[in-house]
NUMI-246803 format. One line per field, with one value per residue: x, y, z of N, C-alpha, C in turn; residue number from 0; residue in three letters. Coordinates in Angstrom, 1 decimal. Example, Ala and Ser with C-alpha at 12.3 -4.5 7.8 and 13.67 -1.06 7.14 Angstrom:
! residues 2
n.east c(13.2_12.8) .
n.north c(-5.7_-2.2) .
n.up c(7.8_7.1) .
ca.east c(12.3_13.7) .
ca.north c(-4.5_-1.1) .
ca.up c(7.8_7.1) .
c.east c(13.2_12.9) .
c.north c(-3.3_0.0) .
c.up c(7.8_7.9) .
n c(0_1) .
res c(ala_ser) .
! end
This chain:
! residues 151
n.east c(-2.8_-4.3_-1.9_-1.4_-3.8_-3.5_-1.2_-1.9_-3.9_-2.2_-0.4_-2.4_-3.3_-1.2_-0.7_-3.4_-2.5_-0.4_0.2_-1.2_1.0_-0.2_-1.3_0.8_2.4_0.5_0.5_3.3_3.2_1.4_2.6_5.2_6.8_9.0_12.4_13.4_11.6_10.4_9.0_8.8_8.7_7.4_5.9_4.0_5.0_5.9_8.0_9.6_12.6_14.9_13.7_12.2_11.7_12.7_12.5_11.6_12.4_15.3_15.9_14.8_11.6_9.2_6.3_4.0_1.5_-0.4_0.0_-0.2_0.9_2.6_6.3_7.0_5.2_2.3_2.8_1.7_0.7_0.0_-2.5_-3.5_-2.7_-0.4_2.1_3.1_4.6_7.8_10.7_14.2_17.1_20.2_22.1_21.9_19.0_16.9_13.2_9.6_7.0_4.3_1.4_-0.6_-1.4_-1.0_2.2_3.3_4.7_2.1_3.2_5.4_8.8_9.0_11.1_13.6_14.1_16.5_17.7_19.2_18.4_20.5_20.5_21.0_23.0_22.0_20.6_18.7_17.8_15.8_13.6_11.4_9.9_10.0_12.0_15.1_16.7_19.1_21.7_24.5_25.8_24.8_22.5_18.8_16.2_14.0_11.6_7.9_5.3_4.5_6.4_8.5_11.2_13.5_16.8) .
n.north c(70.3_71.8_71.1_68.9_67.2_68.7_67.3_64.4_64.9_65.7_63.4_61.5_62.5_62.0_59.1_58.5_59.2_57.2_54.2_51.0_47.8_46.9_48.9_50.4_48.6_48.8_51.9_52.2_50.8_52.3_54.5_53.6_51.0_50.5_51.6_51.9_52.6_51.9_52.0_49.5_49.2_50.9_51.4_49.4_47.5_47.0_47.8_47.6_48.2_46.9_46.8_48.8_48.1_46.0_43.4_41.9_40.0_41.2_43.1_43.3_43.1_42.4_43.1_41.8_42.2_38.8_36.8_34.2_30.7_30.7_30.7_28.7_26.2_26.6_26.6_24.0_25.2_27.7_30.2_32.3_35.2_33.9_33.9_36.5_38.1_38.7_37.8_38.9_38.8_39.9_37.7_34.7_32.5_33.6_34.2_33.5_35.2_34.1_35.8_38.5_41.3_44.4_45.5_47.8_51.1_53.2_55.2_55.3_55.8_55.5_54.2_55.0_53.7_51.6_52.6_52.0_51.0_50.8_48.8_47.1_45.2_44.2_44.6_46.7_46.9_48.8_48.3_49.6_47.8_46.0_44.3_43.4_41.8_41.6_39.8_40.2_37.7_36.7_35.8_36.0_37.8_38.1_40.1_40.9_41.7_39.6_37.5_35.9_34.9_32.9_33.1) .
n.up c(30.1_27.4_26.0_25.7_24.9_22.2_21.4_21.4_19.2_17.3_17.2_16.3_13.7_12.2_12.5_11.1_8.1_7.9_5.6_5.3_4.8_2.6_1.0_0.5_-1.4_-3.4_-3.9_-4.4_-7.4_-8.7_-8.6_-9.9_-10.4_-11.0_-11.6_-14.1_-16.3_-19.5_-23.0_-26.4_-29.5_-31.0_-28.9_-28.3_-26.5_-23.4_-20.6_-17.7_-15.7_-12.8_-9.9_-7.6_-5.1_-2.8_-2.2_-4.6_-7.8_-9.1_-12.4_-15.5_-17.1_-19.7_-21.3_-23.7_-26.2_-26.3_-29.2_-30.8_-30.0_-27.3_-26.0_-24.4_-22.5_-20.7_-17.0_-14.7_-12.4_-12.8_-13.2_-14.2_-16.2_-19.0_-21.2_-22.8_-21.1_-20.3_-18.1_-17.1_-14.9_-13.7_-14.1_-15.4_-17.3_-19.2_-18.4_-18.5_-17.4_-15.1_-14.4_-13.1_-12.6_-13.8_-14.0_-15.2_-16.4_-18.2_-19.6_-19.9_-21.1_-24.7_-26.8_-29.3_-32.4_-32.4_-30.4_-26.8_-23.6_-20.2_-17.5_-14.1_-14.9_-17.1_-20.6_-22.9_-26.3_-28.8_-31.7_-34.3_-33.7_-32.4_-29.0_-27.6_-25.4_-22.8_-20.8_-18.7_-18.4_-21.4_-22.2_-22.7_-24.3_-27.0_-27.9_-30.0_-31.0_-33.3_-32.7_-30.3_-28.2_-26.4_-25.5) .
ca.east c(-4.2_-4.7_-0.8_-1.5_-4.5_-2.7_-0.3_-2.5_-4.5_-1.3_-0.2_-3.7_-3.8_-0.2_-1.4_-4.4_-2.0_0.2_0.0_-0.8_2.0_-0.6_-1.5_2.1_2.4_-0.6_0.8_4.1_2.9_0.7_3.8_5.8_7.2_10.7_13.4_13.8_10.6_10.3_8.5_9.5_8.0_6.2_4.9_3.0_5.8_6.0_9.2_10.0_14.1_15.5_12.1_12.3_11.0_13.9_11.7_11.2_13.2_15.9_16.0_13.9_10.7_8.7_5.1_3.4_0.3_-0.3_-0.4_0.3_1.4_3.7_7.3_6.9_4.1_1.7_3.1_0.3_-0.2_-0.3_-3.9_-3.2_-1.9_0.7_2.7_3.2_5.7_8.9_11.7_15.7_17.8_21.3_22.5_21.0_18.4_15.4_12.2_8.2_6.2_2.6_0.9_-2.3_-1.5_-0.2_3.0_4.1_4.1_2.1_3.3_6.8_9.2_9.2_12.6_14.1_14.8_18.3_17.9_19.3_18.5_20.8_20.2_21.8_23.7_21.2_20.4_17.5_17.3_14.4_13.5_9.9_8.8_10.7_13.0_16.1_16.9_20.3_22.5_25.8_25.2_24.4_21.3_17.9_14.9_13.6_9.6_7.4_3.9_4.4_7.5_8.9_11.9_14.7_18.6) .
ca.north c(69.7_71.4_70.8_67.1_67.5_69.2_66.7_63.3_64.8_65.3_61.7_60.6_63.0_61.5_57.6_58.7_59.2_56.1_53.3_49.7_46.9_46.5_50.0_50.8_48.2_49.4_53.3_51.9_50.1_53.5_55.9_53.4_49.7_50.3_52.3_52.6_52.2_52.4_50.9_49.9_48.5_51.6_52.1_48.3_46.7_47.9_47.2_47.9_47.4_47.2_47.0_49.7_47.2_45.0_42.0_41.4_39.8_42.5_42.6_43.5_42.6_42.8_42.6_42.5_41.5_37.5_36.3_32.7_30.0_31.2_30.1_27.7_25.8_26.9_25.7_23.7_26.2_29.0_30.2_33.6_35.2_33.7_34.0_37.5_38.8_37.9_38.0_38.7_39.2_40.2_36.6_33.3_32.3_34.9_33.2_33.9_35.0_33.8_36.9_39.2_42.6_45.2_46.8_48.8_52.3_52.7_56.2_54.9_56.8_55.2_54.4_55.1_52.7_51.4_52.9_50.9_51.4_49.8_48.6_46.8_44.0_43.9_45.8_46.0_47.6_48.6_49.0_49.9_46.6_44.5_44.8_42.5_41.9_40.7_40.0_39.5_35.7_36.4_35.2_37.2_37.5_38.8_39.6_41.8_41.0_38.6_36.8_35.7_34.1_33.0_32.9) .
ca.up c(29.6_26.4_25.0_25.8_23.7_20.7_20.8_21.2_18.0_16.2_16.5_15.4_12.6_11.3_12.4_10.1_6.9_7.6_4.7_5.6_3.9_0.9_0.3_0.2_-2.3_-4.6_-3.8_-5.3_-8.4_-9.6_-8.7_-11.0_-9.6_-11.5_-11.5_-15.2_-17.7_-21.2_-24.1_-27.7_-30.5_-31.3_-27.6_-27.8_-25.6_-22.2_-19.8_-16.4_-14.8_-11.4_-9.2_-6.4_-4.0_-2.7_-2.3_-5.6_-8.5_-10.1_-13.8_-16.6_-17.5_-20.4_-21.8_-25.0_-26.4_-26.6_-30.3_-31.4_-29.2_-25.9_-26.6_-23.3_-22.4_-19.6_-16.0_-14.1_-11.5_-13.4_-13.1_-14.5_-17.5_-19.6_-22.6_-23.4_-20.2_-19.7_-17.2_-17.5_-14.1_-14.2_-14.4_-15.8_-18.1_-19.2_-18.3_-18.6_-16.0_-15.0_-13.9_-13.0_-12.8_-15.1_-13.4_-15.8_-16.7_-19.5_-20.4_-19.8_-22.6_-26.0_-27.2_-30.6_-33.0_-32.3_-28.6_-25.8_-22.1_-19.6_-16.0_-13.5_-15.3_-18.3_-21.3_-23.9_-27.5_-28.9_-32.8_-34.1_-34.0_-31.1_-28.1_-27.7_-23.9_-22.7_-19.5_-18.5_-19.5_-22.6_-22.1_-23.1_-24.9_-28.4_-28.4_-31.1_-31.2_-33.9_-32.0_-29.1_-28.5_-25.3_-26.0) .
c.east c(-3.9_-3.0_-0.7_-2.5_-4.1_-1.9_-0.6_-3.3_-3.5_-0.9_-0.9_-3.8_-2.5_-0.5_-2.1_-3.7_-1.0_-0.6_-0.2_0.2_1.2_-1.0_-0.2_2.4_1.7_0.0_2.1_4.0_2.2_1.6_4.8_6.9_8.7_11.2_13.5_12.3_10.4_9.6_9.1_8.5_7.0_5.4_4.0_4.0_6.1_7.0_9.2_11.8_14.3_14.4_13.0_12.3_12.1_13.6_11.8_12.7_13.7_16.4_15.3_12.8_9.8_7.5_4.4_1.9_0.6_-0.8_0.4_0.5_2.8_5.0_7.4_5.6_3.6_2.2_1.5_-0.1_0.1_-1.8_-4.7_-3.3_-1.0_0.9_3.1_4.5_6.8_10.0_13.4_16.2_18.8_22.1_21.6_20.1_17.2_14.0_10.5_7.9_4.7_2.4_-0.6_-2.5_-0.6_0.6_3.8_3.8_3.5_2.2_5.0_7.4_9.3_10.5_12.7_14.2_16.3_18.6_18.6_19.3_19.6_20.8_21.5_22.1_22.8_21.3_19.3_17.4_16.3_14.7_11.9_9.2_9.0_11.6_13.5_16.5_18.1_20.8_24.0_26.6_25.3_23.2_20.2_17.0_14.4_12.4_9.2_6.1_3.5_5.1_8.2_9.9_13.1_15.7_19.1) .
c.north c(70.0_71.2_69.4_66.6_67.4_67.5_64.9_63.9_65.0_64.3_61.2_61.2_62.3_59.8_57.2_58.4_58.1_54.8_51.9_49.0_46.7_47.8_50.7_50.5_49.0_51.2_52.8_51.7_51.7_54.7_55.2_52.1_50.0_51.6_52.9_51.9_52.8_51.6_50.9_49.0_49.6_52.2_50.7_47.4_47.5_47.0_48.0_47.1_47.5_47.7_48.3_48.9_46.1_43.6_41.3_41.5_41.2_41.9_43.7_42.8_43.5_42.6_43.0_41.6_39.8_37.1_35.3_32.0_30.7_30.0_28.5_27.5_26.3_26.4_25.3_24.5_27.6_29.2_31.8_34.2_35.0_33.9_35.0_38.6_37.9_38.8_37.8_39.2_39.2_39.2_35.4_33.5_33.5_33.4_33.5_34.0_34.9_34.9_37.6_40.7_43.0_46.1_47.4_50.2_52.7_54.4_56.2_55.6_55.5_55.4_54.3_54.3_52.8_52.1_51.8_51.5_49.9_49.6_47.9_45.4_43.5_45.4_45.4_47.6_47.4_48.8_49.0_48.7_45.4_45.3_43.2_43.0_41.2_40.7_39.9_38.3_35.7_36.0_36.3_36.9_38.4_38.9_40.9_41.0_40.2_37.8_37.0_34.8_34.4_32.8_32.4) .
c.up c(28.5_25.8_25.3_25.0_22.6_20.4_20.8_19.8_16.9_15.6_15.9_14.5_12.2_11.3_11.3_8.6_6.6_6.6_5.6_4.5_2.5_0.3_0.0_-1.0_-4.1_-4.9_-5.0_-7.0_-9.1_-9.4_-9.6_-9.7_-9.6_-11.6_-12.9_-16.3_-18.8_-21.9_-25.4_-28.3_-31.2_-30.0_-27.4_-26.7_-24.6_-21.0_-18.8_-15.9_-13.2_-10.8_-8.0_-5.2_-3.6_-3.0_-3.3_-6.6_-9.1_-11.1_-14.4_-16.7_-18.6_-20.9_-22.9_-25.1_-27.1_-28.2_-30.2_-30.1_-28.4_-26.2_-25.3_-22.7_-20.8_-18.3_-15.5_-13.0_-11.8_-14.1_-13.7_-16.1_-17.9_-20.8_-23.4_-22.2_-20.1_-18.9_-17.7_-15.9_-14.8_-14.6_-15.0_-17.2_-18.1_-19.1_-18.5_-17.0_-16.0_-14.1_-13.7_-13.1_-14.4_-14.5_-13.8_-15.8_-17.7_-20.1_-20.0_-21.4_-23.6_-26.8_-28.6_-30.9_-33.0_-30.7_-27.7_-24.4_-21.3_-18.2_-15.5_-13.7_-16.7_-19.2_-22.2_-25.1_-28.4_-30.8_-32.7_-33.8_-32.6_-30.4_-28.0_-26.2_-23.5_-21.4_-19.6_-18.7_-20.4_-23.0_-22.2_-23.5_-26.5_-28.1_-28.9_-30.8_-32.0_-33.6_-31.0_-29.0_-27.2_-26.2_-24.3) .
n c(0_1_2_3_4_5_6_7_8_9_10_11_12_13_14_15_16_17_18_19_20_21_22_23_24_25_26_27_28_29_30_31_32_33_34_35_36_37_38_39_40_41_42_43_44_45_46_47_48_49_50_51_52_53_54_55_56_57_58_59_60_61_62_63_64_65_66_67_68_69_70_71_72_73_74_75_76_77_78_79_80_81_82_83_84_85_86_87_88_89_90_91_92_93_94_95_96_97_98_99_100_101_102_103_104_105_106_107_108_109_110_111_112_113_114_115_116_117_118_119_120_121_122_123_124_125_126_127_128_129_130_131_132_133_134_135_136_137_138_139_140_141_142_143_144_145_146_147_148_149_150) .
res c(unk_unk_unk_unk_unk_unk_unk_unk_unk_unk_unk_unk_unk_unk_unk_unk_unk_unk_unk_unk_unk_unk_unk_unk_unk_unk_unk_unk_unk_unk_unk_unk_unk_unk_unk_unk_unk_unk_unk_unk_unk_unk_unk_unk_unk_unk_unk_unk_unk_unk_unk_unk_unk_unk_unk_unk_unk_unk_unk_unk_unk_unk_unk_unk_unk_unk_unk_unk_unk_unk_unk_unk_unk_unk_unk_unk_unk_unk_unk_unk_unk_unk_unk_unk_unk_unk_unk_unk_unk_unk_unk_unk_unk_unk_unk_unk_unk_unk_unk_unk_unk_unk_unk_unk_unk_unk_unk_unk_unk_unk_unk_unk_unk_unk_unk_unk_unk_unk_unk_unk_unk_unk_unk_unk_unk_unk_unk_unk_unk_unk_unk_unk_unk_unk_unk_unk_unk_unk_unk_unk_unk_unk_unk_unk_unk_unk_unk_unk_unk_unk_unk) .
! end
């Protein structure tokens, strides 16, 4: 009887530490959602590449403070933040992202002027004021706090 009690207690203790799917996602964001975290523009542009979660779009995303008019109009179905977050997959055109959270690592390494980081089908090159990201199809984005451009 004592062995059964210990086994049940141990089982309950392990289950108490299991995370719900929502807690797992929150834990992933807090510990780094991306395999590659970096910053550019003297640390004012936050980027993350190659998401750790397979259900998320794979590529690179970057966010900077929104100054001026966004390069694309806000979609009718976007009631969240718009204008400062860009996404680029390993193929296809770059796009802007409607978002409500900050999934980037605020302590990501700041790239040096001219330094390039490469991911799965994409690469980004930083300068002191901007970042330029492109993919294998030669599409991409160039962003700084003063200018945002898709190509």
